[in-house]
MITOR-895019 format. One record per residue: residue in one letter; x, y, z of N, C-alpha, C in turn. Coordinates in pm, whole numbers, plus 50000, padded with zeros to 5 digits. Each point is the difference from the previous one (the first is absolute). Example, Ala and Ser with C-alpha at 12.3 -4.5 7.8 and 13.67 -1.06 7.14 Angstrom:
<nodes>
a513194943150780499115011950000500905012050000 s499655010549928500825011950006499235010950073 
</nodes>
This chain:
<nodes>
x501884969851439499045012949956498854997550043 x499345010650058498745000750070498975002549901 x498794996750006498905002149909498984988749991 x499245002449902499134989149971500604988349904 x500624991650072500664989749943500044987150079 x500384989449920500084987250085501424997950021 x500304993750114501394999850032500934992249907 x499484989549934500914992649904500485007549886 x499195012049968500285008249875501305006250002 x500825002950116501155005350001501134994850043 x499824987050020501274991950054500914998949903 x501494997550047501175001949907499904988649900 x499124989649996500114990249892498554995049981 x499784991049924498694995449959499874983850045 x500464995550105499894986750035498724997750088 x499485010750054498894995450090498725004149961 x498914993950054498635002649956499515012750101 x499395010649941499445009750084498784995950083 x499795006950114498954998150076498695003449912 x498884992150039498885002149928499285013450017 x499785004750122499135010950038500845008350107 x501095006549975500635005650113499085013250032 x500165004450129499605014050024500465010749916 x499215011249981500685009549910500185013150107 x500885007849932500545012450067499925011349916 x499565012050019499845010149910501005010750010 x500985000050074501125011350017501354993350017 x501005008549944501214996550006500675002750141 x499475009150069500535004250124499364992550111 x500974992050081499364991550116499085007650094 x500385011950022499145007550099498605002449949 x499885000949881498535003349942499414987149935 x500564988849996499524988249954498774993350075 x499214994049934498984993450087500364986450058 x501334996449952500414988250054500855002850131 x499964992050092500575003250138501474999950003 x500575009850047501524999749983500554997350150 x501344999950023500384995350122500945011450065 x499485007250130500655009350045499805013449927 x500845010650061499725011949932500705002849859 x499615009749911500695001749884501575002450007 x500604993249904501595001050018500685009049896 x500855007050050500925007849919501504997450022 x500414990649928501374994750006500975001949906 x501195001250018500945001449891500684988049946 x499834994549916500384986149945501425001549928 x500934993450034501355001149947499944998849852 x500665008549937500015000449844500624988449936 x501154994050063500564988349944499264986850042 x498795000050034499384985650046498405002349948 x499604988649935498734998749963499014993150100 x499745010550086498954994350119498615000449945 x499344988750048498814996849919498935009050035 x499965007550124498915011250005500415007150151 x499355010150025500245006650123499604993750119 x499204989349986499604992450107500924988750035 x500574994449909500974990950007501275007250073 x500415012149953501135008550046499815000150153 x498595004350043499855002450142499884984850071 x499624989449926500054987750064501354996050050 x500885004049901501674994750030500505009050148 x499095009850024500205007050125499474994050129 x499314990449989499354993050130501204990850050 x499754999950141500944990150070499794986249957 x501004993649990500244987049962499684997349848 x499735010849922499654999549849500995010049924 x501224997950023500765008149919500274991949859 x500705006949922500174995149871500584986949981 x500824994250078500764987850008499074988850057 x499235005650120499004989850049498754997949911 x499725010649931498904999049909500314990549890 x501155001149933500534990649904500004985950040 x500384997550123500194987150068498634992750015 x499155010750056498414993150005499534998149863 x500275008449921499274999349879500444987749909 x501314996850017500584988649954499544986850056 x499584999250125499344989050064498594998049954 x499425011649957498495001349953500044991449869 x501235003449924500024996149868500024983649994 x500444995350112500144985050025498734992349982 x498925008750032498844994649991499275000549879 x500455005449904499305001949864499574984949941 x498935001049944499764985549928499835000449844 x500014987149950499885000449862498514995349967 x499285009349942498554997349991499634989349914 x501004995349906499694989049916500114987050092 x500664999350089500234988750098499275000450135 x499665012150033499604999350143498825011450001 x498944997950080499055008950028499695002950141 x499665012850035499895004550135498795007050001 x499455001650134498615005750018500275011150095 x499115010350002499995012250095499904995250127 x500915005850089499824993950137498725005350086 x499255011249927499015007250072498644993649945 x499825001649863498854996449932499914985749942 x501234994150005500114987149946499804998549854 x499935010449918499844999749861501394996149940 x499834997049859501304997749930499945009649893 x500645010350018500075010849893501204999349895 x499955008349907501044998349901501445004250060 x499935008650087501075006450071499695001250151 x501214997050078500015000350149501195009150022 x499605007650116500985011050060500494996450130 x501275000450035500634995950124500465012450070 x499525002150132500225013050073501594998250027 x500695012849964501295001250037500354999350156 x499105003750076500365001850160499354988550072 x499174990849941499614988750068499734987749916 x499404990250048499884987349912498604998349928 x499195012750001498744999549917500114997849856 x499234990049961500144997549840498475000149959 x499665009049924498595003449960499885005149867 x498724998749969499465005349858500085015249985 x499795005649897500105014450000499165007750084 x498734996350016499045007750091500454999050149 x500264986650035500484996950143501305007450024 x500864999949925501315007250010499865014350029 x499095005149913499745017250028499345001450143 x499104990250017499355002650153500974997250108 x500874991949988500964996650081501015010750019 x500485005849895500715013849988499585010150082 x498715002149977499265013150064499884996350145 x499604987450047499924996150145501155000850067 x501154995749944501234997550068501045010649981 x499655008049903500825011549942501334992049959 x499964990049926501024993049941500115005749853 x501065007249954499915007549890500374991149874 x500704988749992500634995449897499694984249986 x499714997249888499804985349967500674994149890 x500224985849983500704996249904499064991449898 x500034999549889499424991949898500474986850014 x499084989950040500414986650029500554993449887 x500045004849864500534992749894501345004849971 x500205011750005501265006849932500725009250098 x499515002750120500755007850098499775014849971 x499275006049916499885013149992499475006650115 x500555011750041499625006550126498855009049977 x498784999950062498945010549998499915007850123 x499835013349969499955009850113498525002850005 x499264998750110498835002350022499545014950000 x500855005750047499745015349994500095007249876 x501104995449918500065004849865499064994149916 x499334987850030499174993449912500564995049870 x501314995649998500844996449894501024991350045 x500584992749890501214992350017501015008849981 x501114999050093501215009550017501284993149961 x500985007749938501234996249969500975005350093 x500824993150077501095002750093501274992549947 x501055007449984501224993849936500494989150102 x500155002250133500564991050087499244987249998 x498495002050024499064987249985499944993549873 x500135007349897499804995049863501374990349979 x501355003850037501074990949996499884987550073 x499274999250122499794988750086498944992549901 x498985004049975498954993149922500734994049878 x500655005949907500584994149890500964990150017 x500634999750117500984990450041499674987750065 x498585000350030499454989050071499824989149909 x500224987550050499924987549902498694996849964 x498925003650081498554998749963499495009149888 x500535011650017499805011349897500454994949867 x501324996649992500684994949888499294987649943 x499594991550085499384988149946498555003449928 x499575008750079498485005549929500035007449882 x501105006249963500225007249878500754994949897 x500594988450020500874993849890498954990949924 x500554998649874499134992949897500774986049987 x498894990749961500584986049959500594999549893 x501044993049999500834998549877499334991749888 x499965004349894499404991749892500744988949941 x499444990649953500804988749938500555003249887 x501165000249959500725002949880499724990049895 x499555003249881499514992249887501224991749957 x499844986949962501054993349919500285005449868 x500944994249951500505006249868499094999249892 x499134987250015498975000049882498835007150011 x499645003450150498985010650027500495013849962 x501315002550024500355013549964499935002449846 x500384989349926500005000849854498415002649954 x499144991450049498675001749984499455013350011 x500375006750123499615012050030500545010649897 x501154998449970500655010349897499465000149872 x499584987749958499454998149865498475003349987 x499275000350121498615001749985499485011050079 x500835010850026499535011450064500675013149929 x499425010650018500525012549954500525009750107 x501045005750008500395007650116499155013250009 x499725002950125499015012450031500995010050006 x500085011349917500935008550027500065010850131 x498755001850049499855006350119498884992950093 x500544995450112499094992650093499215011650095 x500865009050016499415010650098498785006649968 x498875004050079498995007349960499945011550073 x500865005250094500075010450090498844999450102 x499384988850016498984998150109500734995750129 x500625011050068500784996550136499405011650084 x499884994750132499595009450101501175006650057 x499725010450072501025008250062499904999450148 x501364998550067500064997750144499655014050055 x499175000650111499645011750063500915001750132 x500815008750011500975002050099499415006750128 x498614998750020499485005550094499075012249986 x500585008049885499005010649965500415007149867 x500164989349895500445002449897499164998449888 x498604996150017499174996049897499715011349893 x500195011650050500005011149894501055001249899 x501104995450056501134998449903499814988249903 x499364988550059499824988449922499035003949867 x499005005250024498855002449899500685010249914 x500765011450048500745007649900500874993549909 x500694990550060500854993049916499414991249898 x498974994350042499234989049927499295007549877 x499625012650029499405008249880501175002149888 x501175000150033500915000449906500494987549936 x500044990050088500504986649959498914993749918 x498705001350015498954994249917499575008249862 x500975012650002499655007149878500894992849886 x499114996249877500604992649902501095009349925 x499805012549984501135008649927501125000250080 x499935002250142501334999950070500634985450010 x499284990750008500414985950025500774997749856 x499505004449880500734996049875501285008749994 x499835012950055501235008749988500954993950092 x499894997150125500934996250086500654986449968 x499224992749955500564985549957500885000249896 x500285011549936501115001649895501205004850061 x500115000050128501125004050080500565013749940 x499105011850028500545013849932500965006950085 x500284995150121500745007650094501344991250045 x501175004550013501104994150023500244999750144 x499144988350057499984998650135501414998750079 x500724991449926501324997850068501115010149989 x499805010849907500985010049984499505014550042 x498785001250063499385012050037500615006450105 x500225013050004500765006950097499225006550073 x498625002549994499005006050078499674993050132 x500335006250102499874993950140498464998750036 x499684987850022498494995550037499225004349876 x500534995449862499365000949890498464993050015 x498955006449972498724994149995499644992849893 x500765004649876499664991049876500764988150016 x501014999250062500764986750030499194989550072 x499345007150115499334992450106498804995349921 x499275008149916498814995149936500214990649898 x501105001649926500304989949899500354986850062 x500664998750116500314987050068498664994450044 x499015007450031498744993450045499284995049879 x499935008149891499484992849880500604986949958 x501574999750012500454988749985499524986450077 x499825005950130499624988650092498394996249977 x499345008649942498474996549989499894992249848 x500905003349913499764994949854500804991549945 x501434999450064501124991949959500144986850092 x499495000150117500224988950084498874992450007 x500094986550000498834989450012499874999950155 x499365011450054499894998350158498715006650024 x499004993650078498775007050019499875002450160 x501144998850073500045005150135499935014550006 x499505004850120499755015850004501535005550018 x499805011149931501195007949980500425010150120 x501095001850046500165009350100500935011149944 x499355012049994500535011349921500845009350101 x500824992650081500675009550110501055008649946 x500674994949910501135009849925499455011849933 x498794997649941499075011449946499655010650122 x499384993050100499715008450115501105007350055 x501074995550009501225008450066500465009649902 x499974996049863500365012049922499095011349984 x498534996150011499015011749996500115007450126 x500114993950082500315006850151501075010349991 x501104998249924500925010749989499675009149886 x499604995049910499675011249889498605008250012 x499184993350085498605006550018499915001150156 x500735008050066500064995950159498555004150066 x499145007149914498915003850073498854987049994 x500544990849941499024988449992500864989150078 x499564995750122500584989250089499024988850007 x500634989350010499434987049978499444996150141 x500125008150113499554996750120498555006550032 x499605008149895498675003750033499184999049848 x498785002750011499224998249883500085014049927 x499984997649856500145012349917499004998549878 x499815009949934499155000949885500564993949891 x499454989649924500714995049885500235007749888 x499025010949970499785008549907501265009450010 x500285006550122501025009350024501364991849972 x500084988550052501334992249988500214997749847 x498994995449929500214996749869500575010849911 x499315012450033500215012649920501545004350017 x500394999550121501375003550043500994988149940 x499644988650018500824988149956500255002349844 x498995003049930500205001649851500795011249971 x500025010950091500925012849965501404995150033 x500244992750106501504994950026500474990049905 x499224992349947500254990349885500415007249880 x499305010649960500315007149883501485007250009 x500205004250124501265005850018501234989250007 x499674989150036501034989749978500144995749860 x499044998749924499924997049860500845011949925 x499835011450035501075011049956499795001349845 x498805001449961499904999649846499195012749950 x500375009850053499245015449963500845004449886 x499315005649923500515006949870500555013750048 x501415000349963500755011750040499475013749938 x499284999849893499605011849936498595004350050 x498964990350006498825002550030499654998250157 x500884992850059499724995450128499134989950026 x499324993549886498954990450003500604986250043 x499324992350084500504986550046499514990249917 x500884990249932499874992849906499734985050063 x500074999050128500054987550061498824991349974 x499794986750052499054992149966498815005050088 x500245003150117498855005250091499175012049953 x500665008749937499415012349943499074993849875 x500684991049933499354995049866498714993250049 x499984992150128498794991050051498935007750068 x500585009050091499075006350099499815014749972 x500505006449890499915013749994499375002049847 x499115010649990499465002549871499865015649977 x499905003549875499935014149958498455003249996 x499645012550045498695004049983499895014149927 x498925001349929499715013249952499155008950081 x500325012549999499305010550087499095007849905 x498724998850020499005006349886499505013250082 x499805011049920499615011750069499055005649894 x498795003350040498875005749905499505013650062 x500225010449907499655014150042498435002949961 x499435003850094498455002049952499785012849934 x500985009450012499875012749940500084998049859 x501234997249948500284999349864499894986649939 x499504989550069499774985949956501184992749949 x501215003650050501244994749953500294988850084 x500664990449961500424987950052501444996449988 x500634999750124501394998050023500534988050046 x500754992349940500494987150044501384999950028 x500514998750135501295002250054500664984550047 x501265000749996500584986050050499875001650161 x499344991350053499825000850139501094992950073 x500055001150143500944994050062500064984349996 x501194992650036500134985749984499014993550102 x499284991549964499014994850114500524985050041 x499694995950125500234989050046500815002050140 x500534989650049499744986249973498654993550045 x499205008250101498954997150060498855009949984 x498794996849984498855005549988499345000950143 x500075009150081499465003250140498655005249984 x499044992950039498685004349966499395002950149 x499545011850009499265004850138498604994850014 x499724998650104498684995850048499045008149945 x498774995849925498935005349931499215009650124 x499405011149952499155004850086498784994250021 x499225002150109498584996250022498954999749895 x500325011649908499125002049898500434994949870 x501024991049988500764994449873498824993949904 x498874996450086498894991849887499485009049914 x499995014350041499375010849927500865005749902 x501274996449983500925004249898499824993449881 x500275005549878499864991849877500474986549996 x501264998650079500434984849995499274990950091 x499425006650107499104992750090498624997749929 x499395008249924498934997749936500164988749883 x501075000349947500334988249902500144987850073 x500435000150133500194988150067498704995550049 x499145008750033498474995950042499394994249881 x500195005549884499254993749881500584987349963 x501404998050018500704987249955499444989050116 x499915003150116499464991750107498564998350026 x499235007449930498685002850035499644998950147 x500605007850071499995001250143500105015250049 x499365005650082499985012650051501125002750106 x500604987350043501095001050111501074989849955 x500615002749886501054990749976501134999850057 x500904990749998501445002450054500875006349896 x501015006250054500975006549891500704990649927 x500335001549881500874993849918501255005149964 x501014993649943501275006049971499765011049884 x499114995549913499645009149894499575013950047 x499235001250109499665012750050501075008150053 x500994993150067501225006750046500765005749889 x500134991149890500865005049871499155011449944 x498635000049986499315011749964500245012050077 x499974998850142500245010950107501515005249969 x500954990749986501325005249998500385008449866 x499364995449881500325005949879498785010049958 x499195003450088498785008049956500455013749957 x499185006249914500315014649971499775009650109 x501005008550025499905009250111499875014449945 x499135008550054499615014049974500825008650087 x499915012649994500705010250081501394997550030 x500734995949901501424998450016500815012249958 x500835005750086500645010549962500894999349878 x499865008749894500594997149871499765013549914 x501125002549951500165011349882499874995349871 x499135001749912499744994549868500975005749916 x500734993049929501035004449913499235008049880 x499034996649952499295005049889499525014550035 x499145000150092499365013550037500465005750128 x501014994650059500595006850135498965001350093 x499074994450006498995000850107500554989950125 x499885007050107500444994550129499014999750099 x498575001649957498785000250093500094985750074 x499664999850117499914987950081498594995149966 x500154985749982498704992049950499785001149840 x501035003349928499855003649854500524988149939 x500544988850064500744990849940499494984950049 x499944991349908499664986450035501324991149997 x500374992650087501194992750009499964985850010 x500624990649928500044986250044501274993349928 x500184988150037501144992649952499634986349914 x500894994149934499774989849924501204991549971 x499974986949957501424992949990500485004649866 x501275003850002500685005449887500504986049932 x500574991250083500444986849974499534989250099 x499434988749946499654989650088500944995150110 x499635000450132500964995250095499994981949984 x501114997750034500214983950001499324994250118 x500135005950117499374995650124499315010550073 x498884998750034499085010750076499674993450135 x500575007250113499804996250149499175010150055 x498834994750058498975008150057500174998450146 x500155010850087499904998750139498965007250079 x499404992850096499025006550076500445002950146 x500695009650048500555001850109499095001550131 x498855003849963498725001150110499554986950018 x500254988249946499454987850006500514995550166 x501135003650048500394995950127499155009350114 x499064994550025498945008150085500264998750145 x499195007350098500274999650131499764986750060 x500265000650126499854986350065498774993050017 x498865008249993498594994550007499225002949888 x500695001949898499185001649858500574991149906 x499114996649875500534990249904500185008849885 x500784997049910500165009649857498864994449912 x499615011349934499184997649887500544991349871 x499254988049951500514993449893499955007849890 x501214999749929499975006349859500044988249887 x499015001249923499814989249890501075002349892 x500864989849961500805000649896499924988049906 x500305002049884500034989249893501344993149975 x500004987249950501334992949990500525008049851 x499025004149914500635008349880499425012649981 x500865011149973499565013250000500395005249854 x499025007049940500105006449882500085015950012 x501255005849981500345013450017499955008749886 x499264995849894500045008249873499425013550017 x499095002750091499295012050017501105011550057 x501164995450050500925009450067501065003449881 x500034996649884500965001949914499755014949935 x501005005649951499965013449964498885003549904 x500094992649870498885001349909498525001150056 x499804990450083498575001450062499825008050098 x501045004150090499765010550088499805013049934 x500845002349898499885013049920498825000749896 x499184990449993498754999549917500424998149859 x501214997149963500134996449852499644985849957 x499704991550102499614984849969498954998750105 x498844992549959498904996450090500564986250078 x499374999150120500594989750086499654986249911 x498764998349954499674987949926500894995649875 x500495011349952500834998349876501614997950038 x500245001850109501545000450039500274984550036 x501104995549971500614986350019500054995850156 x499644989350025500134997150151501384998650045 x500235004150113501354998650073499704993750131 x500394985749993499664991950107501144997650110 x499555000850107500974997150113499554988250079 x501094991250052499474987850070500625001850150 x499134996950076500304999750134501044988150043 x501125002750065501044990750038500494999050132 x499585012250082500504999750129499035008450079 x499594996650113499415006450095500354999150150 x500065011850087500334999650128498855002950100 x500074990350103498725001350085500565003050148 x499185009050083500525003150119499004994950104 x500394992550107499044994550102500355009950131 x498965004750059500405006950128499415014549972 x500655011350080499685012049992501055008649961 x499905013450003501125009949966501024999350110 x499634994250120501234998950105500834987749994 x499474991749933500824987149970499264989249930 x500694989949960499204988249943501024990649921 x499684995249882500574990849924499825000549858 x501054999449926499795001649844500304986649941 x498934996749912500204988149914499655003549848 x500144991849906499865003749868499534987949900 x499495003249888499604990049907501045004049877 x500324988149941500775002549859499654990149905 x500075004649875499484990849875501474994749940 x500204987149988500954993949939500105001649849 x500984995249933500155001149858498814990349931 x499654991150077498764991849935498655006750015 x499985010150064498545006950043499504995150127 x500574991650087499524995250119500265009550109 x499174999450102500165010750104500504993650137 x500745006150070500604994050130499995011750094 x499734994050124500025010050121501154998350082 x500825010650018501184998250069499745010050150 x500184990450087500035004250150501164996350083 x500915008449985501384997350059500494986749947 x500354990750056500614988149959498974990049916 x498815004250025498794990549932499695004949869 x500084990849907499445003749864499104989449963 x498755004949963498834990249991499265003249867 x499314991649932499315001949864498665008750039 x499905009549940498865008550009499114999949872 x498675003850023499145000649869499785016249969 x499645000849883499785013449961498955009150079 x499064992650046498975005350088500555004150145 x501064992950035500585003850134500585012749976 x500835001949893500625012449948499075010750013 x498984998649925499065009849969499145005450127 x499804990750104499195000050122500905006350088 x501235001250000501015006250111499895014849983 x500315004950134499865015450013501615003949966 x500255002849883501365002049968500435016049995 x501005002450063500565015349995500925003449890 x500504990349937500865003649869499734991149900 x499765004349878499794990649869500925003349901 x500744989649938500875004449904499564991249875 x499985007449880499534996549867501045001549913 x500214988249904500985000849898499394999849874 x500595008849916499455001349843500104986049935 x498754996949942499934985649941500785000349874 x499965011149899500715000449898499995013849949 x500865004449921500155013049953498805001349893 x499375013950006498955002449907500534999949858 x499204996449887500055000249876500385014449958 x499465010150043500025013749960500595006450126 x500665013249972500715008550096498985007250078 x500325005550122499165008050077499525011449937 
</nodes>
């Protein structure tokens, strides 16, 4: 995948250390990338029955003396040179430094650190290098590790790769030791924590963050762990509920922390959602919205009378709103059942004069600054603000004069999960998005129907707290980049997910990130009704 990312962040496994300071690229398309590419732009048709690493490798197979079989043979010989970093240490042949990772050129004998490898690739136009520890293939034009089905079979079958990925056998305890362990320990019911990275198949980070937003949702986790769907007897072709349920099992039922490869899920979504292809970057909000729709179809729990869906996704991601209309002529107030809201709140970019709006003035007073940064609260106020000049015929006085009605919405029922999305945050190539300040906990009591309708004052209304549990961050521009995310586990600790890499994060890291999607979960049901 192209974009602002380190090369080790999208490798098929997690056994190699990433380069410390790899050069950055700001575009997915090679012809517009700041990084040098090799030759003219390619427009090749890749066979559907073969997982070719990238278009550059497909073109590389067309070179004289570099066909598929010749490349496999030379790749296998390069794997003979892999080393065990615990037993042997090598230095860069150019700068003689001893880095964490070395890269071996596929076309010559150069063995260099990351910076020297990149310079060698640009100078000699050698497009591919091998990680000297595990043999993963790096494409200098794509700026990413790539997966090729033919070469991966060679790599997995090589004796040095097998030796590097095998685990030492533990000493079996004696009978007395086993008895002591049994009498002095308690069984742990669930060893899995759900902290697993996701394999990036070249351009699938947007699928990974979308999946992780569901996998790290406590409500969905508890639901799917009860096995609500008959995976073995399901007759739906490419059932997405089955595939998602299997991923939940892999994350929370297996004592396995290795990166998860969601290939079967990607294949199923490509058939059920053909507009979303894993070969190019997509918007995770659009993908998540359509994915939830297809999941609802596979659950097939619509009420035959009302047509209302009763599935878990509608219970978690959708909520009912009240539609309030105030007639200025007869002073009558009408409250109607509004449309079903969710699953995402799409916030438009604020205008240049937003600081002069009522929400902006409150923000200036709150921060004691004349030029404050926008906050999530400002966007919520703008989203649910009262609107005038709404076409409406009053039921009481039958007045239909334009501008005679004030219109606003409120929560008729508290949503279980509120997901806010800022689509404009993916800015142009030479601009940076404005940071939106957001809290770890959010009180939404002022959007309840009694408060919005004026029956209860805000200070007298019970608090309705939501806790942040997932954020999505986009690095790059609107033309391409890389998606990562932060997630909070059941103990309240934060973790950073970057493809196969999962690292501990601090709350200040989360709050300081330029997140384009925020997910809040209801802390507890309020004591009183809305």
